C-alpha positions, 0 to 999 in steps of 0.5 A, spaced: 460 916 427 461 923 424 463 924 416 470 924 416 471 932 414 468 933 421 471 928 425 477 929 430 481 924 426 480 929 420 482 935 424 488 931 426 490 930 419 489 937 416 492 940 422 498 936 421 498 938 414 498 945 415 503 945 421 508 941 416 507 947 410 508 952 416 514 949 418 517 950 411 515 957 411 510 956 405 504 960 404 497 957 401 499 961 395 506 958 394 503 951 395 497 952 391 501 955 385 506 949 385 500 944 386 497 947 380 490 949 384 487 955 386 489 957 393 482 957 396 482 949 395 488 948 400 485 954 404 478 950 405 482 943 406 486 947 412 479 950 415 475 943 414 471 946 409 473 941 404 475 934 404 482 932 402 482 926 397 488 921 398 491 922 392 491 930 393 494 928 400 500 925 397 501 930 392 501 936 397 505 932 402 510 931 396 510 939 395 511 941 402 516 935 403 512 931 408 512 924 409 505 922 407 506 915 411 507 920 418 500 923 416 497 916 415 500 913 421 497 919 425 490 918 422 490 910 424 493 911 431 487 916 432 482 912 429 485 906 433 485 910 440 478 911 439 476 904 437 479 902 444 475 907 448 469 904 445 471 897 447 471 899 454 
C-alpha cells in the first residue's frame, strides 16, 4: 500500500478539505492567517506535497466551518471500499 500522502484515500480527504474551504470563499492566505501558519503549508497540504496531521485537520475544519466527522467518514468509506474490493 502506498503511503497515505500519495493514496487515493488521502486525495479524497484533501480534495474534500479544499472544497469546503472554497465553499466558504476563503483563500489559502485567509485560512492560514486564522490558523497562524504560513500559507505555503496549507498549499502543500492541498497539493499532496505535505501530510496533514489529525490535530491540524480538526483545526482547519473548525476554521473553515466544516465538520471533521464528515471528512473522516469519507476517508473511512474510501478505505472500506478498497478493502472490500481486495477481498473479492
